[in-house]
N, C-alpha and C positions, 0 to 999 in steps of 0.2 A: 343302597338304596336310598333314592332322592326321598322327601316330601316337601311341601312347602301348606301349609294348614291358613281354613281361612276363616276370616268371623265371618256366622250364618247371621244376617240380616232382623231372620225369625228368632235365634236365642235374641239379636237386640234388641228387638222391641218385644220380645214377654218378659221379658227382664223389670221391664222398664211401664209396660202398662198388659201383660196376661195377652186375650184372646180380642181384645176390645173394637169393637167394628168402628171404630172411626179413621176420621186425622191424629194425631199426634199433638199435642200444644205445646207453645212452645216451652215449657219448663217439661213436655216429653221431653224432644227432642232431645237441648237440651242434655239429660240426662244420658240421651243415646248418646249424643256422638260424644260422651264426653268417655262410655264403655270401648266407642270405639277406635278412642283417642291409646285407650287404651291395652284392647288388641292388639294396635300395631306398635305399643311402643316391645308385646311383652314375646313380637318375633311374630306376629299374622303378616301374610302376602299383598292382603287383602278382601273385602269386601264380598260376599255375596246373598246371591237371594234367590225366594222364592216366593214369586209373583203369581202363578195359578193355588198355591195353597195359605190357606191362613197359618203366619200374622198376618204373611207379605202383602196378599189378595186385600186386604183395607186398608195398603202404603198410599201413596200416594206418588205421582216421579218428583214432587219438592223433595219432599224427605229424602228416597234414598237423594236426590242428588247432595242430599247436604251429608251427608257420613261421608257418602264420597269422595266430599272435599276434604275431609279430617284421614281420611286416606291415601290420598292422591300424596302429599307431603316425603311421605314414608314411603314414596315411590308405589305401592298399592294399585292392585290391578280396581279392578272389576268382572263377576260373572255371575252371571242370570239363569236361573231357570226362566224366559218371559213368563209374560199376561196366557200369550197365546198361540197357534197352532195354526192350522189351513185358511180360517179368510180373519185372521186377526194375523196373521203374523206380520207380517209389513209394519203393523200400526206400531205391536209389539215389537220389533228392529229396533225401526227409528225411536223408539223409546228406550229401549239402555245403548243405543250410538248419541241421544241426547244427553243422557247421561253421564257420561263416558266429557261426550265435549264440553258439558257446562261445569263438571266438578276439577276437567282436567286429570283423569287420567286411563289409560288404554281400558279396551273394556276387552271383554276373551272368556274363552267355554262356554259359548249360550248353545245353549238346550232348549 
């Protein structure tokens, strides 16, 4: 069996911010980036997000881009349970694509 683990954006965010309903400060973002780097060094295959659930729901695109930029040099990927379906699917897919393009890593496993 082949298994590849992803570091969860929600797990990283909760470790630094709990369930705060706001954008991350610069200091908090730096702490999250360090945790992503450590996870990648420990063998994670990339970053996953659940943007319809707390705490991911409270994050913005910029936060995700910055965290994915950390995973990119390790050959990481970005996967996501995107922000919306049905009426908002196009915008949600655009956000996922934008994150991958700006961070320089592949996007896959969108649900």
